N, C-alpha and C positions, 0 to 999 in steps of 0.2 A: 504494499498501500505505500501512495505517496500523491502528496496533494502539493502542486508547482502552481504558481499565479505570475501572468506578464500583462504588463501594463501596456496595450497599444500605443502606437509614435503618437497620436490624437490625444494619447493622454485621458481617453473619455469613456473605453472601454476595458475593463480585467477578464481574463480569461483562465479560468480556474479550471485546472488539467488534472482528472484524477482515476489513478492506476488502480488498481486489483480493487477489494472486496473495498466498499461504499455502506461503514456500517460506523455503531456508536464509534470502533475504535480509531475513528478518521476526527473526530468531533474534536478537538481540540486544534489538531491542525489543519481544519476545515474554518472552524470560526477565524482565528488567526490571519488566517491570509485571504480575508474580506476583509473583519477590522479593522485591518490596516490602512483601509481607504477610509475616508469622510462618509455618514450615513447621508447616502438620499444624491451623492455628487456622480456614482457611476453606474455604468450598463456592464453589467456580470454577463460573461457565456462559461459556460460548465462544458467541460468538452470529454464527456463520456465514451470516448471512444478505448480507450485502455483500461473501463469500469467495466469488471466479467459478474458484478453482484453489487444490488443494493437493497436495503429491506428498510423496515418504518424508520428508523431513527435518519437514516439517508434522508428522508422525504420530511422529517420535521426540520433537518438542518438547511435541507430547501430550501422550506417556507420562513426558517429565522434570515435565510441570505433574502429573500424576498421580501423583507421585512427593511431589512436595514439599505436594501437600492430603492425602495418605493418614494420617488418622488411624481411618478407618471409608472402609469399599468405598464405591465410587461417588459420591467428593465430587470428581467429574468432569460434569458435564454438557454434553453439546455440544448446539445448538439451530437450528432455521432454515435447515439447509445447504439447498444447491439439488440435482437430482436427482443432478449429477456430481460432485457434493463426497458425497453419502447413498453414491453407490454405489462410492466409492472405497474410505471407512468398513467397508462392509458387505464389501468383497472382501478386506480387510485385519482382519475379524472383529472390529475395535471396540467391537460393541455389547456385545462379552464381559466388555469392560475398562472405557464408562464406559456412562451413561446417554445414549441419542442419542433427541431429539425432531426 
C-alpha cells in the first residue's frame, strides 16, 4: 500500500494515487496527503489504477475528502478503477457524489 500526491503545474488539481489495498490501514497516510492542502481550494483526482481492493472505510475516507474539497460540487474525481473497484463504487451509489471515470 502506498499513497502519493502530486500537484498539477497550474496548482489547481491534486492527484492522489493509491496503490494496493485502500482500507483502514491507509487512513493516516490518506488524510495527510489531502489535508496538506487548504480546505476548499483544490480539485482532487483519486487515481485508482493501482488499487486492487477498497472497503467501507475507504469509502468513508473518500467522503471526508469530498468534505475537505467542497467549494463547489464535483470537486473530487475517481479515475482508473478496475472492474471490482468500480462495482463497489456503483453499488454504494458513489456516482451521485463523485465524478467517476
